[in-house]
C-alpha positions as CSV (number, residue, x, y, z in Angstrom):
1,M,207.5,71.2,140.8
2,P,204.6,72.5,142.9
3,N,202.9,75.6,141.6
4,C,202.8,77.0,145.2
5,K,206.6,77.6,144.9
6,Y,206.2,79.8,141.8
7,K,203.4,81.7,143.7
8,K,205.6,82.3,146.7
9,N,208.5,83.4,144.4
10,E,206.1,85.7,142.5
11,V,205.0,87.4,145.7
12,F,208.7,87.7,146.9
13,L,209.9,89.2,143.6
14,R,206.9,91.6,143.4
15,N,207.7,92.9,146.9
16,I,211.4,93.4,145.9
17,Y,210.4,95.4,142.8
18,A,207.5,97.3,144.4
19,R,209.6,98.1,147.4
20,G,207.2,96.1,149.6
21,Q,208.2,94.1,152.7
22,F,210.8,91.5,151.9
23,Q,213.7,89.8,153.5
24,G,216.9,88.9,151.7
25,H,217.8,89.2,148.0
26,G,216.4,87.6,145.0
27,F,218.4,84.8,143.4
28,I,217.5,83.6,140.0
29,C,219.4,81.1,137.8
30,Q,218.7,81.0,134.1
31,P,219.4,78.1,131.8
32,K,221.1,78.7,128.5
33,L,218.1,79.8,126.3
34,I,217.8,79.6,122.5
35,R,218.3,83.2,121.2
36,S,216.1,84.5,118.5
37,I,219.3,85.3,116.5
38,D,220.0,81.5,116.6
39,H,216.7,80.6,115.1
40,P,216.8,79.9,111.4
41,D,214.3,82.6,110.6
42,Y,216.0,85.1,113.0
43,D,213.8,87.6,114.6
44,F,210.1,86.7,115.0
45,T,209.3,90.4,115.8
46,I,209.8,91.4,112.3
47,S,209.3,88.1,110.4
48,D,206.4,87.6,108.1
49,K,206.6,83.8,108.7
50,P,203.8,82.1,110.6
51,V,203.8,82.1,114.4
52,E,204.0,78.3,114.3
53,N,207.6,78.7,113.4
54,W,208.4,80.3,116.6
55,V,206.3,78.4,119.2
56,P,208.7,75.5,119.4
57,M,211.6,77.8,120.4
58,I,209.6,79.7,123.0
59,A,208.2,76.5,124.5
60,E,211.7,74.9,124.6
61,N,213.0,78.0,126.5
62,Y,210.1,77.7,128.9
63,D,210.8,74.0,129.4
64,R,214.4,74.7,130.1
65,Q,213.3,77.1,132.8
66,I,211.0,74.6,134.3
67,R,213.7,71.9,134.4
68,M,216.2,74.2,136.1
69,A,213.7,75.4,138.6
70,A,213.0,71.8,139.5
71,K,216.7,71.3,140.3
72,L,217.3,74.5,142.3
73,D,215.7,76.3,145.2
74,D,216.0,79.8,143.7
75,D,213.4,82.6,143.3
76,A,212.7,82.0,139.7
77,V,209.2,82.1,138.1
78,P,209.3,80.4,134.7
79,V,207.7,82.4,131.9
80,A,207.2,82.0,128.1
81,K,209.6,84.8,127.2
82,I,208.8,86.6,124.0
83,G,211.4,89.3,124.1
84,T,211.4,92.2,121.8
85,S,214.0,94.9,121.2
86,T,213.2,98.6,120.8
87,H,213.3,98.1,117.0
88,I,209.7,96.8,117.0
89,Y,208.4,100.1,118.4
90,A,210.6,102.2,116.1
91,A,209.5,100.2,113.1
92,A,205.9,101.0,114.0
93,F,206.8,104.6,113.5
94,G,208.3,104.0,110.1
95,C,212.0,103.3,110.8
96,E,213.9,100.8,108.8
97,V,215.2,97.8,110.7
98,H,218.7,96.6,110.4
99,R,219.6,93.0,111.1
100,F,223.0,92.1,112.4
101,P,224.3,88.7,111.9
102,D,225.2,88.1,115.6
103,S,223.1,90.4,117.7
104,P,219.5,91.7,117.9
105,A,218.1,93.9,115.2
106,C,217.9,97.7,115.7
107,A,216.1,100.5,114.1
108,L,217.8,102.9,111.8
109,P,217.1,106.6,112.4
110,L,214.0,108.0,110.9
111,V,215.3,111.5,111.1
112,G,218.6,113.2,111.2
113,S,217.9,116.7,112.3
114,A,215.4,118.7,114.4
115,E,214.0,120.1,111.1
116,E,213.2,116.5,109.9
117,A,211.6,115.7,113.3
118,D,209.4,118.7,113.0
119,K,207.9,117.4,109.8
120,I,206.7,114.1,111.4
121,K,203.0,114.1,111.5
122,V,201.6,113.4,115.1
């Protein structure tokens, strides 16, 4: 697939989101991607396993996007997606992270009242 198609799509999508000049609507098809919760080690954002464990999944998802883009004339720009949920930010502030068996992790509340919030050091 020629790289010029992706550049054209990137400009088109940037104009849509930046409210620049564009004509039409964006149409993007996504292949079925491997979800982090389907990976044996679960969530790379909170894993202490080596990054090498996660690269094959991310590369496979990118390859799936490339293959789909080759078959369709949509507005996609394949990217290596390393998605994170908000739990990664909350964990940085000291929140415990809860892992669900079938959906992304989430942060547990760090505080339960305004008084507790006032005690957090800036």
